[in-house]
A tleap script that builds the chain and sets N, CA, C and O, in Angstrom:
source leaprc.protein.ff14SB
mol = sequence {
  NMET GLU PRO ILE THR VAL SER VAL GLU GLY
  ALA ALA LYS LEU LEU GLY VAL SER LYS PRO
  THR VAL TYR SER MET ILE ARG GLY GLU GLY
  LEU PRO HIE ILE LYS LEU ASN ARG ARG THR
  VAL ILE PRO VAL ASP LYS LEU ARG GLU TRP
  VAL ASN GLU ARG ALA GLY GLY GLY SER CYS
  GLY CGLU
}
set mol.1.N position { -7.678 -12.454 12.710 }
set mol.1.CA position { -7.243 -11.064 12.844 }
set mol.1.C position { -6.502 -10.658 11.547 }
set mol.1.O position { -5.675 -11.397 11.013 }
set mol.2.N position { -6.830 -9.507 11.099 }
set mol.2.CA position { -6.244 -8.978 9.876 }
set mol.2.C position { -4.871 -8.445 10.147 }
set mol.2.O position { -4.654 -7.810 11.178 }
set mol.3.N position { -3.911 -8.685 9.234 }
set mol.3.CA position { -2.525 -8.133 9.458 }
set mol.3.C position { -2.504 -6.584 9.452 }
set mol.3.O position { -3.331 -5.979 8.770 }
set mol.4.N position { -1.631 -5.962 10.154 }
set mol.4.CA position { -1.591 -4.518 10.206 }
set mol.4.C position { -0.657 -3.983 9.072 }
set mol.4.O position { -0.743 -2.826 8.662 }
set mol.5.N position { 0.202 -4.855 8.610 }
set mol.5.CA position { 1.077 -4.511 7.417 }
set mol.5.C position { 1.103 -5.595 6.378 }
set mol.5.O position { 0.807 -6.754 6.670 }
set mol.6.N position { 1.445 -5.239 5.195 }
set mol.6.CA position { 1.651 -6.212 4.114 }
set mol.6.C position { 2.996 -6.006 3.445 }
set mol.6.O position { 3.496 -4.881 3.431 }
set mol.7.N position { 3.580 -7.008 2.909 }
set mol.7.CA position { 4.809 -6.834 2.158 }
set mol.7.C position { 4.518 -6.093 0.886 }
set mol.7.O position { 3.353 -5.862 0.564 }
set mol.8.N position { 5.545 -5.711 0.145 }
set mol.8.CA position { 5.392 -5.081 -1.134 }
set mol.8.C position { 4.661 -6.008 -2.044 }
set mol.8.O position { 3.760 -5.586 -2.769 }
set mol.9.N position { 5.028 -7.275 -2.027 }
set mol.9.CA position { 4.324 -8.235 -2.894 }
set mol.9.C position { 2.873 -8.349 -2.530 }
set mol.9.O position { 2.022 -8.451 -3.413 }
set mol.10.N position { 2.555 -8.333 -1.203 }
set mol.10.CA position { 1.135 -8.300 -0.760 }
set mol.10.C position { 0.354 -7.071 -1.179 }
set mol.10.O position { -0.819 -7.163 -1.540 }
set mol.11.N position { 1.005 -5.927 -1.131 }
set mol.11.CA position { 0.400 -4.722 -1.564 }
set mol.11.C position { 0.132 -4.772 -3.078 }
set mol.11.O position { -0.924 -4.369 -3.565 }
set mol.12.N position { 1.077 -5.254 -3.748 }
set mol.12.CA position { 0.928 -5.413 -5.284 }
set mol.12.C position { -0.303 -6.224 -5.613 }
set mol.12.O position { -1.081 -5.874 -6.500 }
set mol.13.N position { -0.474 -7.356 -4.858 }
set mol.13.CA position { -1.628 -8.227 -5.093 }
set mol.13.C position { -2.917 -7.530 -4.736 }
set mol.13.O position { -3.902 -7.621 -5.469 }
set mol.14.N position { -2.918 -6.829 -3.607 }
set mol.14.CA position { -4.128 -6.068 -3.258 }
set mol.14.C position { -4.496 -5.023 -4.297 }
set mol.14.O position { -5.667 -4.811 -4.610 }
set mol.15.N position { -3.510 -4.406 -4.799 }
set mol.15.CA position { -3.740 -3.244 -5.769 }
set mol.15.C position { -3.913 -3.715 -7.191 }
set mol.15.O position { -4.410 -2.987 -8.051 }
set mol.16.N position { -3.474 -5.009 -7.441 }
set mol.16.CA position { -3.592 -5.515 -8.791 }
set mol.16.C position { -2.519 -4.980 -9.690 }
set mol.16.O position { -2.786 -4.779 -10.875 }
set mol.17.N position { -1.326 -4.735 -9.212 }
set mol.17.CA position { -0.164 -4.144 -9.961 }
set mol.17.C position { 1.032 -4.982 -9.613 }
set mol.17.O position { 0.968 -5.859 -8.752 }
set mol.18.N position { 2.155 -4.700 -10.309 }
set mol.18.CA position { 3.419 -5.411 -10.110 }
set mol.18.C position { 4.163 -4.880 -8.912 }
set mol.18.O position { 3.865 -3.781 -8.445 }
set mol.19.N position { 5.117 -5.619 -8.402 }
set mol.19.CA position { 6.008 -5.190 -7.337 }
set mol.19.C position { 6.818 -3.958 -7.777 }
set mol.19.O position { 6.947 -3.052 -6.954 }
set mol.20.N position { 7.363 -3.839 -8.969 }
set mol.20.CA position { 8.041 -2.632 -9.384 }
set mol.20.C position { 7.110 -1.434 -9.355 }
set mol.20.O position { 7.527 -0.320 -9.039 }
set mol.21.N position { 5.896 -1.658 -9.674 }
set mol.21.CA position { 4.885 -0.552 -9.667 }
set mol.21.C position { 4.678 -0.011 -8.222 }
set mol.21.O position { 4.581 1.193 -7.989 }
set mol.22.N position { 4.621 -0.932 -7.315 }
set mol.22.CA position { 4.481 -0.462 -5.885 }
set mol.22.C position { 5.689 0.298 -5.441 }
set mol.22.O position { 5.574 1.320 -4.765 }
set mol.23.N position { 6.895 -0.206 -5.825 }
set mol.23.CA position { 8.117 0.555 -5.399 }
set mol.23.C position { 8.043 1.923 -6.112 }
set mol.23.O position { 8.446 2.918 -5.509 }
set mol.24.N position { 7.594 2.016 -7.254 }
set mol.24.CA position { 7.462 3.285 -8.048 }
set mol.24.C position { 6.506 4.238 -7.307 }
set mol.24.O position { 6.773 5.434 -7.186 }
set mol.25.N position { 5.454 3.714 -6.843 }
set mol.25.CA position { 4.413 4.460 -6.087 }
set mol.25.C position { 4.920 4.891 -4.805 }
set mol.25.O position { 4.517 5.960 -4.346 }
set mol.26.N position { 5.819 4.134 -4.125 }
set mol.26.CA position { 6.422 4.559 -2.926 }
set mol.26.C position { 7.370 5.792 -3.154 }
set mol.26.O position { 7.350 6.773 -2.411 }
set mol.27.N position { 8.175 5.671 -4.207 }
set mol.27.CA position { 9.105 6.732 -4.518 }
set mol.27.C position { 8.455 7.999 -5.057 }
set mol.27.O position { 8.824 9.105 -4.663 }
set mol.28.N position { 7.476 7.840 -5.969 }
set mol.28.CA position { 6.931 8.986 -6.651 }
set mol.28.C position { 5.580 9.452 -6.238 }
set mol.28.O position { 5.269 10.624 -6.446 }
set mol.29.N position { 4.773 8.643 -5.683 }
set mol.29.CA position { 3.380 9.047 -5.378 }
set mol.29.C position { 3.099 9.047 -3.837 }
set mol.29.O position { 1.962 9.253 -3.412 }
set mol.30.N position { 4.115 8.822 -3.050 }
set mol.30.CA position { 3.870 8.944 -1.618 }
set mol.30.C position { 3.134 7.809 -0.954 }
set mol.30.O position { 2.506 7.978 0.092 }
set mol.31.N position { 3.219 6.627 -1.587 }
set mol.31.CA position { 2.544 5.416 -0.968 }
set mol.31.C position { 3.244 5.258 0.392 }
set mol.31.O position { 4.464 5.133 0.490 }
set mol.32.N position { 2.331 5.273 1.514 }
set mol.32.CA position { 2.877 5.071 2.864 }
set mol.32.C position { 3.606 3.737 3.041 }
set mol.32.O position { 3.107 2.687 2.637 }
set mol.33.N position { 4.749 3.793 3.630 }
set mol.33.CA position { 5.488 2.513 3.907 }
set mol.33.C position { 6.397 2.681 5.138 }
set mol.33.O position { 6.650 3.793 5.601 }
set mol.34.N position { 6.858 1.582 5.628 }
set mol.34.CA position { 7.763 1.486 6.739 }
set mol.34.C position { 8.930 0.704 6.387 }
set mol.34.O position { 8.763 -0.330 5.739 }
set mol.35.N position { 10.180 1.098 6.760 }
set mol.35.CA position { 11.321 0.325 6.491 }
set mol.35.C position { 11.590 -0.409 7.836 }
set mol.35.O position { 11.733 0.232 8.877 }
set mol.36.N position { 11.651 -1.687 7.795 }
set mol.36.CA position { 12.038 -2.574 9.007 }
set mol.36.C position { 13.297 -3.253 8.642 }
set mol.36.O position { 13.281 -4.264 7.940 }
set mol.37.N position { 14.439 -2.707 9.116 }
set mol.37.CA position { 15.727 -3.166 8.654 }
set mol.37.C position { 15.824 -3.037 7.194 }
set mol.37.O position { 15.755 -1.919 6.684 }
set mol.38.N position { 15.985 -4.128 6.460 }
set mol.38.CA position { 16.064 -4.030 5.000 }
set mol.38.C position { 14.752 -4.352 4.307 }
set mol.38.O position { 14.709 -4.491 3.085 }
set mol.39.N position { 13.727 -4.467 5.052 }
set mol.39.CA position { 12.393 -4.878 4.487 }
set mol.39.C position { 11.510 -3.683 4.458 }
set mol.39.O position { 11.536 -2.862 5.374 }
set mol.40.N position { 10.720 -3.564 3.416 }
set mol.40.CA position { 9.722 -2.507 3.265 }
set mol.40.C position { 8.310 -3.193 3.396 }
set mol.40.O position { 7.972 -4.153 2.704 }
set mol.41.N position { 7.524 -2.603 4.354 }
set mol.41.CA position { 6.158 -3.079 4.521 }
set mol.41.C position { 5.219 -1.848 4.410 }
set mol.41.O position { 5.629 -0.704 4.603 }
set mol.42.N position { 3.960 -2.142 4.093 }
set mol.42.CA position { 2.931 -1.115 3.962 }
set mol.42.C position { 1.826 -1.305 5.013 }
set mol.42.O position { 1.250 -2.389 5.105 }
set mol.43.N position { 1.536 -0.306 5.774 }
set mol.43.CA position { 0.491 -0.412 6.693 }
set mol.43.C position { -0.939 -0.575 5.997 }
set mol.43.O position { -1.284 0.261 5.162 }
set mol.44.N position { -1.691 -1.537 6.301 }
set mol.44.CA position { -2.931 -1.755 5.594 }
set mol.44.C position { -3.894 -0.599 5.749 }
set mol.44.O position { -4.588 -0.239 4.798 }
set mol.45.N position { -3.946 -0.037 6.884 }
set mol.45.CA position { -4.914 1.079 7.083 }
set mol.45.C position { -4.484 2.374 6.275 }
set mol.45.O position { -5.325 3.117 5.771 }
set mol.46.N position { -3.172 2.586 6.189 }
set mol.46.CA position { -2.728 3.705 5.364 }
set mol.46.C position { -2.802 3.447 3.901 }
set mol.46.O position { -2.980 4.385 3.124 }
set mol.47.N position { -2.666 2.167 3.471 }
set mol.47.CA position { -2.882 1.828 2.105 }
set mol.47.C position { -4.320 2.102 1.734 }
set mol.47.O position { -4.576 2.720 0.701 }
set mol.48.N position { -5.255 1.667 2.532 }
set mol.48.CA position { -6.714 1.924 2.280 }
set mol.48.C position { -6.970 3.452 2.135 }
set mol.48.O position { -7.620 3.885 1.184 }
set mol.49.N position { -6.451 4.253 3.088 }
set mol.49.CA position { -6.639 5.677 3.018 }
set mol.49.C position { -6.035 6.332 1.752 }
set mol.49.O position { -6.623 7.214 1.127 }
set mol.50.N position { -4.794 5.830 1.411 }
set mol.50.CA position { -4.149 6.334 0.199 }
set mol.50.C position { -4.910 6.073 -1.069 }
set mol.50.O position { -5.022 6.927 -1.947 }
set mol.51.N position { -5.443 4.837 -1.143 }
set mol.51.CA position { -6.210 4.488 -2.322 }
set mol.51.C position { -7.549 5.258 -2.275 }
set mol.51.O position { -8.000 5.736 -3.316 }
set mol.52.N position { -8.178 5.389 -1.132 }
set mol.52.CA position { -9.485 6.113 -0.995 }
set mol.52.C position { -9.286 7.581 -1.409 }
set mol.52.O position { -10.174 8.144 -2.050 }
set mol.53.N position { -8.214 8.189 -1.087 }
set mol.53.CA position { -7.985 9.565 -1.468 }
set mol.53.C position { -7.878 9.714 -2.992 }
set mol.53.O position { -8.361 10.685 -3.575 }
set mol.54.N position { -7.244 8.744 -3.602 }
set mol.54.CA position { -7.063 8.753 -5.043 }
set mol.54.C position { -8.295 8.409 -5.826 }
set mol.54.O position { -8.419 8.750 -7.002 }
set mol.55.N position { -9.258 7.695 -5.134 }
set mol.55.CA position { -10.490 7.257 -5.791 }
set mol.55.C position { -11.613 8.232 -5.644 }
set mol.55.O position { -12.757 7.943 -5.995 }
set mol.56.N position { -11.283 9.408 -5.114 }
set mol.56.CA position { -12.327 10.461 -4.997 }
set mol.56.C position { -13.063 10.419 -3.690 }
set mol.56.O position { -14.137 11.010 -3.577 }
set mol.57.N position { -12.517 9.730 -2.675 }
set mol.57.CA position { -13.103 9.734 -1.408 }
set mol.57.C position { -14.243 8.784 -1.139 }
set mol.57.O position { -14.923 8.903 -0.119 }
set mol.58.N position { -14.468 7.836 -2.040 }
set mol.58.CA position { -15.479 6.864 -1.806 }
set mol.58.C position { -14.973 5.805 -0.852 }
set mol.58.O position { -13.816 5.786 -0.434 }
set mol.59.N position { -15.948 4.885 -0.519 }
set mol.59.CA position { -15.588 3.809 0.428 }
set mol.59.C position { -14.651 2.818 -0.260 }
set mol.59.O position { -14.787 2.513 -1.445 }
set mol.60.N position { -13.667 2.314 0.554 }
set mol.60.CA position { -12.625 1.432 -0.006 }
set mol.60.C position { -12.811 0.034 0.673 }
set mol.60.O position { -12.053 -0.317 1.577 }
set mol.61.N position { -13.793 -0.730 0.239 }
set mol.61.CA position { -13.904 -2.107 0.702 }
set mol.61.C position { -14.461 -2.239 2.060 }
set mol.61.O position { -14.299 -3.276 2.704 }
set mol.62.N position { -15.112 -1.227 2.517 }
set mol.62.CA position { -15.697 -1.333 3.882 }
set mol.62.C position { -17.166 -1.004 3.896 }
set mol.62.O position { -17.797 -1.046 4.952 }
savepdb mol mol.pdb
quit
């Protein structure tokens, strides 16, 4: 079963960027995220949609 959320570190690995870049995208570019207590997680389905929108609407790994 695929996880429904990933950590900031996991999102960074999926996107091929650094953790600070992911935090920057959360703050400035509207990267979807959820705060769980002190932890920030990114919903995988929303991450795919977000990337897909910025890639011009093409298929994102599916």
